[in-house]
Phi, psi and omega in degrees: 000143176300125182296345177277357181255153172230131179224137168232132183274348178207091187302321183299333179280356181280353178213144175263129178288124181289155177293327180212129176103202184233139176235134176234149180218125176280122180267331183205141179205120174220194185286351181242340184206145172235133177245121181234135175252136181243145172235128183241131171282163184304135176085356180263152183216160174265127183293158181300137182200172172232161175222154186274022179219162175299151180230138171239137180233133175233126181267117184276323178204165177084194181223153180202162168260120181254122177256125177234106185063234181271355184260141173236131183235142171278125179232163177214181181312133182100347180287149179222140176221144173232138181221154180282166175304147174066013172282126178295129181214157180204000000 
């Protein structure tokens, strides 16, 4: 495989959902993109924050409330969001 490529054949298997809390794992990181997979146990959330780069989120399983700026949306497995740099999100 080309060393400049990253492939996972089953993304959901790249992280174990913790019994309690949040787990994150960086799958890929270079000078142009970082790919991080998160696992959340029921009832846990990532606090509102911003980052200086565009963000894309894909929900693999479960349900969540996704906050993008002033808007909050109920999402579930299969949902996708893209946001510009510095947008407050949670």
